[in-house]
Residue, then its C-alpha position, 0 to 999 in steps of 0.5 A: x499499499x502506497x502512503x503518498x496518494x493516501x496522504x494526498x487525498x487527506x490533504x485535499x479533504x482538509x483544504x476543501x473541508x475547512x470553508x465548509x466548516x466556516x471556522x477561522x483558523x484558531x477559533x477552536x483554540x481561542x474558544x479553549x482559551x476563553x473556557x480556561x480563562x473562565x476557570x482560572x487556569x490562566x497558564x493553560x489559557x495563555x497557551x490556548x490563545x498562543x496556539x490561536x494566534x499561531x494558526x491565525x496571526x490576525x486573530x485580534x480577540x485572541x491577542x487581546x485575551x493574551x493581554x488579559x490573561x497576562x493582566x490578570x496574572x500581574x493582579x492576582x499573583x500574591x506572592x509576586x514581587x513588585x518587578x514581577x507584577x510590572x512584568x506581567x502588566x507590561x506584557x499585558x500592554x504589549x498584547x493590548x497594543x497588538x490587538x489595537x494594531x489589529x483593530x483600532x476600534x476595539x473599546x475593551x483593548x482601549x479600556x484595558x490598556x488604560x487600566x493597566x497604565x494606571x496600575x503601573x502608576x503611568x497616569x498621563x498614558x492612563x488618561x490618553x487611553x481612557x479618553x479614546x476609551x470613552x470616546x468609543x463608548x460614548x454611543x449607547x447600545x449598538x445592534x449588530x446583524x451577522x449572516x453566515x452562508x454555508x454551502x452543504x451537499x447533502x446526499x439525495x437532495x443536492x446542494x443546499x444553502x443555509x444562510x442564518x441571521x443573528x441579531x444581537x445587542x452589545x453595549x460597548x460601555x459594559x465589560x464582556x467576559x469571554x464566553x457569556x455573549x447574550x443573544x436577544 
């Protein structure tokens, strides 16, 4: 039995199946990271977010959450020396800045960056980021509609297109915890 044709078929199947699944590369690791973050397993969450970023370098939410992990580890580490706490907060700042480079309008990144600067005693920077955060969150609730298009081939029926539409309301002035999105 020759393995090359089998491996080639598996690669083709993986390439064809990925668009059908509809997931952005790294979403599985991002969701796993959210679960671990909510459980307080920050080191494991950091690894999952890192894998999400490795598979999709433009995964802004994973980048932002990696900043949140470092931020949380810097604040909750009771046995940390001041320089260790500052190192975690500076790492969080770096990831927040990377997230902002991917999406300049992401209000939580602006707010968390402001908070980290405040906790480091860098009040001028805190004010700068807080002003932008307040500008982005000044509008009240936003209603967003998302439509996904999925093409399926169902044996006996042929090709079927499914386009579910989800509408949800998001208030950017409220803190959002991963894994707790409410659809209305």
